[in-house]
N, C-alpha and C positions, 0 to 999 in steps of 0.2 A: 813580475809580469806572469811568470808561469803559475805561481800560486793563485793569482787572480783568475787566470783561465781555468785553473782547477776548481776554483769556487764557482765560476760560471757554469762549467760543465756539470758539477755536482748539483747546482741548482736547477739546471735544465732537466737532469734525470729525475730529481725529486718532483718537479712540476709535471713531468710526463706520467710519473706513478700516481700523482694526485688527480691528474685528468682521467686516467683509466679508471681510478677508484670512483671517481665522481660519476662517470658514465656507467659503470657497473651498478652502483647503488641506485642510479636513476632508473635504470632498466629493472632492478629488482622491486623498486617502489611501484613502478607502473604495473609490473606483473602481479604484485599483491592486490592492487586495486582491481585489476581484471579478474583475479581470483575471487575477490569479495563480491564483484558483480555477478560472476558465474555461480557463486554459492547462493546468492539472493534468487537467481533464476531457477536453480535446482529446488530451492524451498518452495517457490511458487508452483513448479511442476508437481511436487509431492502433495502440496495443498489441493491442486486440482485432481490428483489421482485418488485421494483418500475415500471419497464417497463411492467410487466406481465398484470396488468388490461388493459391498453391501447391495448396490443396485443390481448387479448381475445375479446374485443369489435371490434377491427379493422377486425379480422378474420371473425367474425359473419357477420358484415356489408359487407365485401368483398364477402362472399358467397351469401348473399342475392341480391347483385348487379350483380354478374357474374354467379352464379350457378356452379363455378369450385369446383369439390369435394375436391381438395387439401386444400381449405380454410376451409371446414368442419373438415378435418383432423387436420389442424393447430389449429382450435378452440378447439377441444377436447384436443389436446396435451397442449395448453396454459392453458386451464381451469384446467387440472390435475396438471400442474406445479404450477399454482397460488394457488389452494387449498392446495397442499403439503407445498408451501412456508409459507402460513398463519399458518398452523398447526404447522410447525417448529418454527415460530416466537412466537406463543402462548406458546409452550412448553418452549421456551428459557426464556420468561419473566414471568413465572408462579409465581416467588417469589415477583413480584410487582403487587399488585391487581389493581392499577389504569391503568397500561399499559395493563394488561390482559383484563380488561373491554374495553379499547379503542380498542384493537385488536379484541375482540369478536364482538363488534359492527361493526367494519369495515369488519369482516368475514361474518357477516349477510348481509351486502351491497354487498359483493363479491358474495355470493351465489344467491342473488337476481339478480345481473347483469349477472351471468352465466345462470340463468334460463331464463332471457330475451333473451340472445343470443341463447340459445337452442330453444326457441320458434320461434325466427326469422328464424333459419335454418329450423325448421319443416314447417313453412309457405312457405318458398321458395321451399323446397322439394316437398310440396304438390301442388305446382304450384299456390299458392295464392300470387301472386306478389303484388296485391293491399294491402293486410294485411300486407305483409313484408314491403312495402313502408311506410304504416302508422306507423308501429312500429318504423321504422328508423327515421321518421319525428318527432316522439315524443321526441326523444333524451334522454329518461329516462336512457338507458343503459350507454351512455357516461356520463351523470351527475353523476350517480352512481360511475363510475370508477374514475372520477375527484375527487369525495368526498373521495374515498378510498385513492387516492394519497395524498390529504391534510392531512388525518389521519396519513399516514405513515410519512409525513413530520414533524407533530407534535411529533410523537414518536422519530424521529431522533433528534429534538431539545431537547427532555427530556433526551434521552441517552447521548447526548454530555454534557449536564449539569451534569449528574450523573458521567460521566468520569472525568470531571474537579474536582468535589467534592471528589471523591475516590482517585484521584491522590494526592490532597492536603493532605487528611487524612492519606494516606500512608506515605508521607513525614513527617508529624507531629509525627506519631507513631515511625518513625525511629530515629527522634531526641530524643524523650522521652526514647526510648530503650537504646540509647547510654549513656544518662545521668544516668540512673538507673544502667546500668552495670558498669559504672565508680564509682558510689557511692558504689556498692557491693565490687569492688576491694579495694577501700579505707577502707572499713569496715573490710575486711578480714585482711589487713595489720595491722589495729589497734588492732583487737582481738589477732592476733598473737603476737604483741608486748606486750599486757597485759599479756597473758599466760606466755610468756617468763620471764617477770619481776616477776610474781608470783612464778614461779619455783625457780628462783634464790633466792628470799627472803625466801622461805621455806628451802632450803638448808642451808642458813646462820643460820636460827634459830636452825635447827637440829645440826649443827656443834657447836654452843654455848652451847647447852645442853649437848653434849657429853663431854665437858671440865669441867663440874661442879665437885665439890668436891665429894669425896667418902662418906661423911657424908650424902649427900642428894641423894645417888645413887638410893634408892628405888623410891624416888619422881621423880628423873630424869628418871628412866625406865618408869614410868607411863606417864611422859610428852612426852618421845620419842615415846611411843606407840600411844599417842594421835596425835602427830605431824605426825607420819607415816601414820595413818589413814587419816588425813586431806590431806596429800600430795598424797596419793593413789587416794582419791576422786578427787582431783584437776587434777591429771594426766589422770584419766578416763574421766573427763569433757573435758580436753584438747583434748583427743583422739576422742571423739564423735564430738566435734566442728570442729576438723581438717578434720575428715571424711566427714561431711556435707559441709564444705567450699570447699574441694577438689572436691566433686561430683558436686557441683554447678558450680565451676570454669571450670571443664572439660566438662560440658554439654552446656555451652554457645555457641551460634552460631557465636558470634562475636569473632574475634581474639584479644587476650590480650597479651601485652608485658609489663613486669616491668624491667626497665634498671637502671644501675647505671650512674654516671657522666661520665664514660669512654665509655659508650655504650655497655657494657657487659649485655647480657640478664640474669636477675636473676630469672625470672619466665615467663613461657609461657604455654598457654593451648593448647589442640589438634588442635582447629581451627586455631591456628597460623601456624601449620605445613601444614594444607590443603590449607589455604588461601594465606599465605605469603611464603610457602615453607621453613619455619624455621626448622633447625635441631639443636639438643643440642649442645652447645658449640659455636654457632654463635654469632657474635655481629651484632649491627645494621648497621655497615660499611659493613660487608660481605653480609648482606641481601640486602643492597642498591646496591652492585655490581652485583646482580643477574638480575637486571632489569633497563631499562631506564625509568626514572620517568618524567612525564609531568603534567603540570597544567590541570585543568579540560577541557580546550579547546582541549586537545590532541595535541597541536602543540608546545606551549611554555615550554621549558625545565625548570624544577623546580630546583632552586638553592639549594646548600647544606644548606645554612642558613635558607632556608624556609622549610626545611623537618620537619615533625611532631616531631621527636626526638629532633632536635636542638631547635625548638621553646619551647617545654616543659622544656628542661634543662636550657633555659634562664629565666625560671620562668613564661612563658606565659601560660594562661589557654585558651583553645579554643575548639569549638565544630563545627562540619559540614565542616571541611577542606577537600575538594575534590581533588583528584589527580588520574592520570592514570599511572599504571605500566605496562610496555611492557617487558616481560622476554627477555633476550638476546637470548635464544633459548629454544625450546621444550615446550612452553605453550603459550595459547592466552593471549592477554592483559586483565587486570582486572581493573574495575573502583571502587575505594574505597572512603569512607568517614571516617575520623578519628577524635576522640576526644582525648585531652591530658590534663594531669594535672602534675605539678611538685610535688615531694615528699620531704618533709623537716623533719630535725630532731628537738629535743626539743628546740634548739637555733634559729630555723628559717632558717638554712642553707640548700640549696638544696642538697639532697643526691641521687636524681635519678628522674625517671619520670614513669608515668603509661599511656599507650597508648591503645586505644580501636579502632579496625578496623571493618568497616561494609561493606560488599560486595553489591554494588548497580548496578552491571553490567547488570543484566537482565532487571531492570526497565529502565535503560538508553537506552538500545537497543530497547525496545518497544517504548520509547519516539522518538528515531531517526527514526524508521520505519514509525511512524505516521506522523512525520514532513515531511519525504521524500515523502510519499503518498500525503500529502496536498500540498506540493510545486509543484510536477508534475501536480496535478489536476488544480491548479491555473494558471500554465504557460500554460497548455492545453487550458483553457478557454480564456486566453488572445490571444494566437496565432490563435485560431479558429475564434475569432471575427475580428482580423486583416485580416486574409486571406479571410473572407467573403466579407469585404468591398473592399479589393484590387481586388478580382475576378470581381467585377462589372466594375471597371475601365479597367482591363485587357481584358474583353470581347470586349469593344469597340476598344482597341488598336489593338488586333489580327484580328478582323474582318475588320477594316479599312486598315491595312497593306496588308491584303490578297487582298482587292480591288485595292490598289495602285500597287501592284505587277502585277496584271493582266492588268491594264490600262497603264503601263509604259513599256510594251514589246518593243515598238519602240524607247525607249530612254534608251540605255544600262547603261549609268552612273547613272541616277536616278533609274533605276530598281535595280541595285546593292545596292544602298543606301537603297531602300525600303526593299530588301531582308535582309540586315543586321538588320533593325529594326524588321522584321518578326521573324528572328531567336532569337534575344534578347528577344522578347515577348514570344516566346515558352520556352525559358530558365526560364523566370519568372513564367510561368504557371507550370513548373516542380517543381519549388521552392515552390509555393503555395500548390501543391499537397502533398509535403513532410510535409509542416506544418499542413495541414489538417490531414494527417496520424498520426502525433504526437498527435494532438487534438482529435483524435478518432471520427472525423466527415467526413471521406471520405465515399462515398457510396461504399460499398463492394458488390461483386457478388460471394458468397461462393458457391462452389460445392464440391461434394465427389471427393477427389483427392487421387491418389496413391502416398504416400509419398516417398516410395522407388524409383518408377519410376521417380518422380520429381527430386530427388537428383541425380540420375544417369544422367539425361539429363543435369542438371546444371553442374555436374562435367565434362562432355564432353565439354561444352562451356567454362569452366573456364581454362582448360589446356593451350590453346593458349593465353588466356588473362593474366593469372598470370605469365607465363614464365616457362622455364625449371628448374629454380633453386627451385621451389616450387613443392614438392611431394604431390600429391593429392591421399588420400585413403579413402575407405568407409567401414564401418562395419554395414551392414543393416540386422536387424532382419527379417527372412523370414515370420514370422507370424504377422508383425506389422499391426495394423488396418489402415484403410483409415481415412483421416481427412476431416472435413467439413470446408473448408478454400477457400479463394480467390486465385486461382492458380498464377495469375500474381503478386500479392502482395507478395506471398510467394516467387516466384522466385527473385523479387526485393530484398527482405530481405536477401535471401541466398547470392546474389551477393554482397550486401553491406557488409555483414559480411566477405565474402571471401576477398574483396578488403582491408578491414581493417587489416585482418590477414596477407595479403601480405606485407602491409606497416610496420607491426610490425616485419617482418622477412627480413630485407634488405640484409642479407647475405644468404638468402635462408632458408628453413626449410620444415616442414611437416604440411599439412592441412588434418584434419580428419573429415568426416561426419559420425555420428552414428544415428541409429533409434532403437526404441524399444517401447514396451508397458509398462506403469507404472501407479501405483496407488499412489496418494498423500493422506496421511491419515489425521485424525483429528489433530494429534500432529503437522504436517507440517503446516496445515492450521492455527492453533493457533499461531505458530511462524511467519507466513506470513499472516496478516489479509486480504490481497487482493485476497487470493486464496480460492476457493471452493474445498472441498475434493472430490475425485472421480477418475475416470479412464481418463487418458490422453495419447496422443501419444507424445513421446519424441523425438525431433530432436536436436542433439547436434553438434556444430561446434567448433573444437579445433584446436589450433595452437601451435607451439613451439617458439613463438616470445618473445619479451622483457617483456610482462606482463604489468600490470597496478597497480599503488599504490592505497591505499584505498581512498585517496582524489580524484583521477581520477575516480575510480568506482562510487563515490557518485554523480558525475556530468556527467557521460557518457551518460545518456538519455536526458540531457538538450538540447534544441535546440540551434544550432550554437556553441556548445562546442566542440572544437577540439584540439588535441595535435600536429597536423601537421603544417607544415610551411604555411605561408600566400600564398594563391593561390592554395593550394594542397587539400583542403577539404572545404566543406561548413558547416560541423558540424551538418548536418541534417540526416545523414545516420542511426545512432543508434536510434535517437528519432523517426524516421519513423518506424523502426522495433518495437520499444516499443509500439507505438500507434496502429500499425496494429495487433500485438499479443493480446493486451488488448482489442481492439475493437472486435476481433474475439473470446472473451470468454476465452483466454488462459492466460498463465503465462510465464514470462521471468526471468531467473536467470543468473548471471555472477559469475564465479569463476576464480580468477586470482591471480598470484603471480609474483612479479617482478623477472625477470630472468628465469622464468620457463614456461611462456606461459599463455594462456587464454582458458577457455571453456565457451561458451554461450549456455544455454539450453533453448530451446523453448518447452513449454508444450501446446500442441494443442488439441482442442476438437475432439473426435473421431466421425466419420460420422456413419450414420444408413443405408444409401442406397448403391447403386452400384456407380462405378466410372463414373463420368460425362464426356461426350465427348465434346471437344473444338468446339465451333461454327465455321463455315466457314466464310470467309471474306464476308462482305455485298456488294452487287452489287450496282452500282450507282443509285440514286434515281431520278425519272423524276420529272419534274416541276409540279406545281398544279395550280388550279384556285379557291380553296375553300376560304371561309372567316374565318379568324382567329381573336379571341378576345385576345389582348395582354394585360396582367396586370402586370406592372413593376413600382416600386416607383422611381427608378433612371431614371431621364429624359434622360441622355445620352444613357443609355442602351436601354431604350424604343424606342428612335429615331432610334438607330442603327438596332434593330431587325425589326422595321417597314420597314426600307429602304431595308434590305436584303430580307425579305419576299416578298416585292413588286417586287424585281429583279427576284424572282423565280416564279412570276406569280400570287402569292396569293393577295387577298383582305384583308385588315387589319382594325380593330377597336382597338384603344388604350385607356387605362384607368390607372390613376396613383396609384389607391389603390382598395381594395376590395369593398368599399362602392360605389365608382364611377362605378365600374364593375357591381354591382348588380342593380344600377340605370339603366344602359343600358339595362340589361336583362328584368327588369320590364317595361321599355319603349317599349319593343318588338323588339329590334334589333336582326336580325337573323345572326347566325354564325355556323360553322361546328366544331370548336375546341377551347377549352379554354387553352391558353398558359400562365401560371401564375408562378411568382416568389413564393417562399416558405416563406421566412421571409419578412414581410412588416409591416410598422407602421400602427396605427389606430385601434388596438385591434382585428384584424381578419387576420390570416395568410392564405397562399394559400390553405392549405388543408381544412380549414373551408369554404373558398370561394367555392371550389369545391363542397363541401357537399351542400351549399346553392343553388348553380346553379342546382345540381342534383335534388333538391326538386322541383325546378320551371321547369326544363327541363330534365326529366329522360332519361338516356342513353347518355347524353352529354359526348363526349370524352374530355380527359384531358391530357395535357403534362406539367409536372413541371419543373422548372429550379432553380438552386441555387448554390452559392459559396460553402456552407455547409448546411446541413439540421439537424433539431432537430427531436424529436420523432414523429412530425406530419407526416413525410414522411419516415424517416429512423429509424427503431427500432434497437438499438445497431449497427448501421452502415449497416444493411442489407436492401436492397430495399424490400418494401412490394410486395408481388406477385401481378401482374396486374398493378402496378404503374410504369409509364415511367418517368424518370428523366434525363434531360439534364444538366450535370455538367458545371458550369462556370469555366474558359473561354472556349468558343467553337467557332469553325470556321464556315464559311458559309456552306461547305459541310456537317459538322456534323449536323448543324441546319436543313438542307434540308432533311437529312435521317430520323432524329427523327420526324420531322413534318409529313412525309410521313407514317412512322411507326404508329404513333398515329392515323392517319386518316384511315388507313386500317385495324387496329386491331378491 
């Protein structure tokens, strides 16, 4: 009896150790998940901070060059935003001394760069243009901001490395936790068996003592009293052990099921009710009927023989078996990982199985969002590069066909052919603009826009377009804020979404536009790493159409993805909307259920000023006689531009790259306007060339051109104030107007 109590006491101690280890590993696993989420948040903050140093430097230099007070205001706003962003980053990484030191050093450089910009503005305001020019030529402010950018890139690399390490540690803790929990269940069952055998043995001994002879009655009573005392002690030990085991079992975060060979559940903890929707009396067969079970890919149906209970009852021992359970109704899907062990009797025969389930839904959703964001970013970079190269070729095609159409007026047959080529080239140009919109590299012209007024105007235009079978309604908040957005791109986005809604309602239906003011909090931003918390203008477009499956929703923003028949859609509509909203500093979210319809929500940045007035149409531009320096690395485009400008009366000087252009400047060539491409080989882009020319010839006028532009010209897709950009491809008339505008400003 004493040895049995020793076994029970030892088992209880081991069980307490297992419980403590399980709780500790669970805390560590959750801590790693929180650390991964915090790392994602830091990466988002760094992404938002990257363009700010260049914006501070550009605003100060623009004020020094132009004296426009709006640049001084922009400098102060950008400086405040940059300082706030660095303070926020330093607070976010305060637990990491090396990263804190790195950011503190970068912050010192930022403060110095801001001070240099303030000094530049002070000199220009005081009329000391020579001092301002000298400070610009020194280039110290730009060098500082470039160094800050490099430090931020180092921090991004380190945070990504930490994210990978923490993710792997979280998975390791999860596997260890499952193994420990399973060992605890096995020990509980073993202790229960030992205690049951002990109780039975004590009862047999007591019965033997009671049947002894009357002659030994006194001795028997003494022995009975002793045995009764031992039995009471054993029962008390059993009660205490059972209480500890039950408390441990009920407090486990993992769901535990112990079943017999028929699938009847013999033992289940409260977590099984919450996680698996188990109710007393249910079998594993009934539990299985509540959900459709798929393998970890979420597509392949899991066969009955591959189910965890079936594998364990066949004698298999396994860990880390992943599957997805989609309830037939009433609850979202759940991603589970399960470990299983068969239970055997003294002869080695299988009598049941123990199964431990761990819910990994949250971690898998975080991984999916990160992968989706990385995929769209990679596709955006690819499409942006392709569009850039294609625009160079398309510039020549559109300009040449325009000339052909004009020269073939007297030959109707050939003129019609040339017009067909011209229309095809125009369609190609629109396609490239859609690709640039998705890649977030189209030049935007944001203004303060009345969202309600824009929606009402679009709704009027849509009624004849969508047809009488589509009922269009609007629920517009009267106090909704104005948005800072490109109005033409917003109109195109609403038109794309409305046409998609119409196609999803072939038998007719309802289309609803809604507007309101909304605040996205930290919790929402944590669940959506690409969102910054704050105030937004919500514009929602809803339909009562067929809806979309989850598989379609995962691909809806991919370029050229479409569910329409061949010839009825390019697959670029929603990718354009996505790129436009992201480029404008907003957020887009799709909610859809098959058979019920779809709602697309656009979260737009609120505006600060008054509603902007649409500019009137530009008048035809006269010809000119000035000299233009053309810098273009593509020979075909360079020859085309030279020919077109010569036909407009201008004199031209051409250079294939920035270094050749600077050589012409140093040689003393005279010209009135620098017309340069933005992206060029040779280590110096168009913006850097313009800066070098300005040092040699202050006040020189510049016109930029590009298929798409990077931060040297366009910050987050917005044109720098005072910078003129002619987007490729362009026609002769567009070239003439922009050249005249650049010369006269």
